[in-house]
C-alpha positions, 0 to 999 in steps of 0.5 A, spaced: 620 678 931 626 674 933 633 675 930 637 670 930 645 671 930 650 666 929 654 665 935 661 661 935 664 658 941 671 661 943 674 655 939 671 651 933 675 646 929 674 642 923 672 648 919 677 647 913 673 641 910 676 642 903 683 641 905 683 634 908 690 634 909 689 640 914 685 641 921 683 648 922 682 651 929 679 658 930 680 661 937 676 667 939 674 668 932 681 671 930 686 666 932 687 661 926 691 655 927 692 650 921 695 644 922 697 640 916 700 633 914 707 635 911 704 632 904 701 634 899 705 640 898 700 647 899 701 653 895 694 656 898 691 657 905 685 652 906 679 656 905 674 656 911 667 654 912 664 658 912 669 663 908 666 669 912 670 667 918 676 669 914 675 676 914 676 677 922 682 672 922 688 677 925 693 671 927 695 665 922 699 660 924 701 654 919 705 648 922 706 640 921 702 635 924 708 631 926 713 634 931 720 636 928 718 636 921 716 642 916 709 644 914 707 643 907 707 650 904 712 651 898 711 658 897 708 664 899 700 663 899 697 665 893 690 666 896 693 670 902 689 676 900 683 672 902 685 673 909 685 681 909 685 683 917 691 679 918 696 682 923 700 676 925 703 671 919 707 665 922 709 661 916 715 658 920 717 651 919 715 650 912 718 649 905 717 656 902 723 656 897 727 661 892 725 668 892 720 671 897 715 675 893 713 680 899 709 685 894 704 679 894 703 682 902 701 689 899 694 687 899 694 686 907 696 694 907 697 697 914 694 691 918 700 687 918 705 688 924 709 681 925 711 676 920 715 670 921 718 666 915 724 663 919 726 655 918 724 655 911 728 655 904 728 662 902 734 664 898 732 671 896 727 677 898 725 682 893 726 689 894 719 691 896 720 687 902 720 693 907 715 697 902 709 693 901 707 694 909 708 700 912 706 698 919 711 692 920 714 691 927 717 685 927 720 681 921 723 674 922 727 670 916 732 666 921 734 659 919 733 660 911 738 660 905 739 667 904 746 669 901 745 677 902 741 681 907 735 685 905 737 692 902 734 699 900 736 705 896 737 712 897 730 714 896 727 709 901 733 710 906 729 717 908 722 714 908 723 708 912 718 705 916 718 708 923 715 702 926 720 696 925 723 694 932 726 687 930 729 684 924 732 677 925 736 674 919 740 670 923 743 663 921 743 664 914 749 664 909 749 671 908 756 673 906 756 681 907 753 686 912 751 693 910 750 698 916 744 701 913 740 699 919 745 703 924 743 709 921 736 709 918 732 714 922 726 711 925 725 714 932 725 708 936 730 702 938 731 697 933 734 690 934 738 687 928 740 680 928 745 677 923 749 673 928 751 666 925 752 667 918 758 667 914 759 675 914 766 677 912 765 683 908 762 690 909 758 694 903 755 701 903 749 700 898 744 706 900 750 709 899 751 713 906 755 718 907 756 720 915 758 727 912 751 729 911 748 727 918 746 732 923 745 728 929 747 721 932 743 715 930 737 712 934 738 706 939 740 700 936 742 693 937 746 690 931 748 682 933 754 680 928 757 675 933 759 668 930 761 670 923 767 671 919 769 678 920 776 679 921 777 687 921 773 693 924 778 697 920 779 705 918 777 703 911 770 703 914 771 711 915 772 712 908 767 708 905 762 711 910 764 718 909 766 719 916 773 721 916 776 726 921 780 729 916 774 733 913 769 733 918 771 730 925 763 730 927 762 725 922 767 720 925 764 721 932 757 719 929 760 713 925 763 711 932 756 712 936 753 707 930 758 702 931 758 702 938 751 698 938 755 692 934 756 686 937 762 682 934 764 677 939 766 670 936 769 673 930 777 673 929 778 680 929 785 682 927 787 689 931 793 692 928 795 699 924 789 698 920 784 700 926 789 705 928 785 711 927 778 708 929 781 706 936 785 712 937 779 717 935 775 713 940 780 713 946 782 720 945 775 722 946 772 717 950 768 722 955 764 723 948 762 716 948 759 715 955 756 708 953 763 705 951 766 709 957 762 705 962 762 698 958 755 698 956 756 699 949 756 692 945 762 694 941 766 694 948 765 686 948 769 685 941 776 681 943 782 681 938 785 675 936 791 676 940 786 676 946 785 684 948 779 688 947 778 691 941 777 698 944 783 697 948 788 695 943 795 698 945 799 700 939 806 700 942 810 703 936 804 709 934 809 712 929 809 706 925 801 706 925 801 714 924 805 712 917 801 706 915 798 706 909 791 703 908 789 698 903 787 701 897 779 701 895 776 705 890 769 709 890 770 712 897 767 718 900 773 721 903 780 719 905 784 719 911 789 722 907 789 729 905 788 730 897 787 723 896 785 722 888 782 716 890 776 720 893 771 719 887 764 719 890 760 725 892 755 725 898 749 723 895 742 727 896 738 722 899 732 725 895 735 723 889 731 723 882 737 718 880 741 714 883 748 711 881 751 705 883 757 701 882 760 695 886 767 694 887 770 689 892 777 690 894 781 687 901 774 684 903 771 691 903 765 693 898 762 700 896 756 700 892 752 705 889 746 704 883 744 707 877 737 708 875 731 713 875 726 713 881 
């Protein structure tokens, strides 16, 4: 008795006849390239013929057939689950707009490793962004219309995927930056690119208090170059619970974290508002070897006056010692003793409830959240 197996060549084409505006090419039975006319608009991926081919597709790319134009997809494909083995999903350079409902990717489970939604028109991301797929390594949302960076809550802060090594949110319209990616624990090096946005404010949404930390943060490369930040201020110490007045080690942890931030091409004002941060760094410079030897990204920060941020010289230190920081509400600690402005208790990070308030003062925001998890 003879057994006949269907054997596909290394590359097969024209396998999506039900979608005449697209040509589908499958390589090695796993790599699917879909090339489509820019019209008509699509909300689904083409169905392959035979559809059993879809079960083995690991990489999927959908692009326009015309160079320098965007593809026809206008939403996350509603039939994405019909490609259950995907580990790489590249839907860059399409016309996906509005809210990216990433919970729809949950059906791909732990298979999905790389996602690329760059060069679309996405302006928001649901809170399931980091929760839907626990094995994600790289996320690319550059060149979209995002106005805020993806955020997480306190419960997820302590349960963040250890696999993520790269998040790209560059070239959007984001106006505030939150430092949670600096301090979340993954055990791995992570690159976060938020360059070329409109960032001028800082937030602390988780919220994070460095007073609770028992070790320095994991290696990070956090790119905030080419934004609109004009301060790296002592207010951040109060906002992130890193005041040396209450816990000197928390300030050191914070400095190790921000030493991984690139701030070139921001108009940084270096004055008494940064006195405590800069003085703490320079007084203990031997405790920060990467700052001391110039390899830390922070060492590239240049003040609007032309001097390096960490080398700022306070010619009359008495004036800075007596300087009073701008008043902001909802802080974890204060650089001043017995300050009544300290209103936030250190969070538990394993909350049954999380409380959140949002205030914006002098370009600094402090967020906490109210709700039951």
